[in-house]
Every structure is written in structure tokens, then in C-alpha cells.
C-alpha positions in Angstrom: 149.0 64.7 -128.8 150.1 68.1 -129.8 153.7 69.0 -129.0 152.4 72.1 -127.4 150.5 70.2 -124.6 153.6 69.2 -122.5 154.9 72.7 -122.8 151.6 74.2 -121.6 151.5 71.8 -118.7 155.1 72.9 -117.8 154.1 76.5 -117.9 151.1 75.8 -115.7 153.2 74.0 -113.1 155.7 76.9 -113.2 153.0 79.4 -112.7 151.5 77.4 -109.8 155.0 77.2 -108.1 155.5 80.9 -108.5 152.1 81.7 -107.0 152.8 79.2 -104.1 156.2 80.9 -103.4 154.5 84.3 -103.5 151.8 83.2 -101.2 154.3 81.7 -98.7 156.4 85.0 -98.9 153.3 87.1 -98.2 152.3 84.9 -95.2 155.8 84.9 -93.9 156.0 88.7 -94.2 152.7 89.1 -92.6 153.8 86.9 -89.7 157.0 88.9 -89.2 155.2 92.2 -89.4 152.0 91.0 -87.6 152.5 93.3 -84.6 153.0 96.4 -86.7 149.9 95.4 -88.8 147.8 94.9 -85.7 149.0 98.1 -84.1 148.1 99.9 -87.4 144.6 98.4 -87.3 144.2 99.8 -83.8 145.6 103.2 -84.7 142.9 103.5 -87.3 140.5 104.0 -84.4 142.6 106.6 -82.6 142.7 110.4 -83.1 144.4 111.8 -80.0 145.7 115.3 -80.0 147.9 117.4 -77.6 145.6 119.4 -75.4 145.4 123.2 -75.7 143.7 125.8 -73.5 139.9 125.7 -74.1 136.6 127.0 -72.6 135.6 123.6 -71.3 136.4 119.9 -71.2 133.8 117.2 -72.2 134.1 113.7 -70.7 132.1 111.0 -72.5 130.3 108.2 -70.6 130.8 104.5 -70.9 134.0 104.1 -68.8 133.3 102.4 -65.5 137.0 102.2 -64.7 137.2 106.0 -64.3 140.1 106.7 -66.7 138.2 109.3 -68.7 137.0 111.4 -65.7 140.4 111.3 -64.0 142.0 112.4 -67.3 139.6 115.3 -67.5 140.3 116.3 -63.9 144.0 116.2 -64.6 143.6 118.5 -67.6 141.5 120.9 -65.5 144.1 120.9 -62.7 146.8 121.7 -65.3 144.9 124.8 -66.3 143.6 123.7 -69.8 140.0 124.6 -69.0 138.0 125.8 -66.0 134.9 123.7 -66.5 134.3 120.0 -67.1 131.0 118.7 -68.6 130.5 115.1 -67.6 128.3 113.1 -69.8 126.5 109.9 -68.7 123.3 108.0 -69.0 120.7 107.9 -66.3 119.5 104.8 -64.5 122.6 103.1 -63.4 121.3 101.4 -60.2 119.2 104.4 -59.6 121.9 106.9 -60.3 123.2 108.9 -63.2 126.5 107.8 -64.6 127.6 111.4 -64.7 127.0 111.8 -61.0 128.9 108.6 -60.2 131.8 109.8 -62.3 131.9 113.2 -60.6 131.9 111.5 -57.1 134.7 109.3 -58.2 136.8 112.3 -59.3 136.1 114.2 -56.1 137.2 111.2 -54.1 140.5 111.4 -56.0 141.0 115.0 -55.1 139.2 117.0 -57.8 137.2 120.1 -56.7 133.5 119.4 -57.1 132.7 122.9 -58.4 134.4 122.5 -61.7 132.0 119.7 -62.8 128.7 120.0 -64.6 126.7 116.8 -65.0 125.0 116.0 -68.3 122.4 113.4 -67.3 121.4 112.0 -70.7 118.9 109.3 -71.8 120.9 108.0 -74.8 123.4 105.2 -75.0 124.9 106.0 -78.4 127.9 108.3 -79.2 125.8 110.2 -81.8 123.0 110.8 -79.3 125.5 111.7 -76.6 127.1 114.2 -78.9 123.7 115.8 -79.7 122.9 116.3 -76.0 126.3 117.6 -75.1 126.6 120.0 -77.9 123.3 121.6 -76.9 124.6 122.1 -73.4 127.9 123.5 -74.7 126.0 126.1 -76.8 123.9 127.1 -73.8 127.2 127.4 -71.8 128.6 129.8 -74.4 131.5 127.5 -75.2 133.6 128.2 -78.3 136.4 125.6 -77.8 136.6 122.4 -75.8 138.6 119.3 -75.2 136.8 116.0 -75.8 138.1 113.3 -73.5 137.4 109.6 -74.1 139.2 106.3 -74.4 141.9 105.9 -77.0 139.9 103.6 -79.3 136.9 105.9 -79.1 138.6 109.2 -80.0 138.2 109.1 -83.8 134.5 108.1 -84.0 133.5 110.4 -81.1 135.5 113.3 -82.5 133.8 112.9 -85.9 130.3 112.9 -84.3 131.0 116.0 -82.3 132.7 117.9 -85.1 129.8 117.1 -87.4 127.3 118.7 -85.0 129.3 121.7 -84.0 131.7 122.8 -86.8 131.7 126.3 -85.4 133.4 125.1 -82.2 137.1 124.4 -81.9 137.6 120.8 -80.6 140.6 118.7 -79.8 140.2 115.0 -78.9 142.3 113.8 -76.0 142.8 110.1 -75.2 142.4 109.1 -71.6 144.1 105.8 -71.8 142.4 102.5 -71.0 143.7 99.3 -69.5 141.9 97.2 -72.1 143.6 99.1 -74.9 147.0 98.2 -73.4 148.9 101.1 -74.8 147.9 100.2 -78.4 148.6 96.5 -78.0 145.0 95.6 -77.9 145.4 92.1 -79.5 147.2 90.7 -76.5 144.0 90.1 -74.4 140.6 88.8 -75.1 138.9 91.9 -73.8 141.2 94.0 -76.0 140.3 92.0 -79.1 136.6 92.3 -78.3 136.9 96.0 -77.8 138.7 96.5 -81.2 136.1 94.4 -83.1 133.1 96.2 -81.5 134.6 99.7 -82.1 135.6 98.9 -85.6 132.1 97.7 -86.5 130.6 100.9 -84.9 133.1 103.0 -86.9 132.2 101.3 -90.2 128.5 101.7 -89.4 129.0 105.4 -88.5 131.0 106.0 -91.7 128.2 104.7 -93.9 125.4 106.3 -91.8 124.0 103.0 -90.6 
């Protein structure tokens, strides 16, 4: 046997030990920093900006809890915009989601006259953006606040900005109990929400 063989085996064992120690260190570091990592994965879906005065507010559908419509009503009450375009699909137990959202806001003290219902037939964010942008143009809007759930702000904002680059837009997060202030991983519903929105974001990024 060559004298080099034992030395080679020693080197291989040493390399394996180093790799094992490195792997343990990475796993330990990941465990210690897990909440920061998970929060960062959630933040990748969020693009929320401070509101500024605009011509209108657009509220996206898909929120049966009412957080989005109440946030829009709050922004209108604070003087950020005089009009609120409420987006929502038709056919929810014989009603439009937009109409149901407006009724919900009115029951919570918002004046009915500030709302305009956008009764759409699409269930995708891209389709919703196309319908809403057409209405905004007919309304003569040049700037608007886009209100939706935290985890939906980045993808929704990208869809709207792509269709109407001439309009000034700011995305405003409404907050959502499922998102749990960014700690989405703490509940099963939060984890499902993150996974679904991340898959939609990837698909949208690659035009799928």
C-alpha cells in the first residue's frame, strides 16, 4: 500500500469533519435567526407606502373580513382622496362583492356617496387591474392610492403600475388578521396565505 493512502484518508476525514461542523453551524445559525428569516420572506411580498393626497382610492376585492374597505374609508375620512373605487367580483350569493363591501363600510359610519362600485367578472389580480384602470381613466384620475392586504401589495402594485404608468400610484396596506403583523408563520392560515401569494408572485414575475 502506498504511504500516501493513509494520508489521503486522513485528509478526507478532516474535510468531512469540517463540512459537518460548517453544516451544524449553518443550521444552528438558521435556527437562531429563523424569525428574522421568516419575516424577511414575508416582507418580500409587501410594498406598503405612506399615503399622500390623491384623486381617488382603489380598494381591491378578495377580503371578506372588511379590512381593506375600512382602511379605504379611513383614508377618505382623513382627507387623502374624495372618491373610493371599490372593486369586487359579481355573483356572491346573488350580490356583487363591491356592493357588499360598500354596505359594510356604510354600516361602520362611512358616507355612501364617496363610493363607486366596480362590479367585475374576473377573479385574478391582473384582470381586476385591467378593469379598474379603465374605470380610473374614464373618471379622469391622475393619481390614486391602491389599498389591499399587506401580503398582496407588491404583486397588486406591479400589475396596476404596468397597466397605467402615466398615473401616480401608492400602495397602502390595510392590515390583515391572517398576516399577523408580519408574523405569518405562527398560524396555519398565515402559512397557507404566504405560500399561495408567493406562488402567485413567482408566476406573475415570469408571466405565467
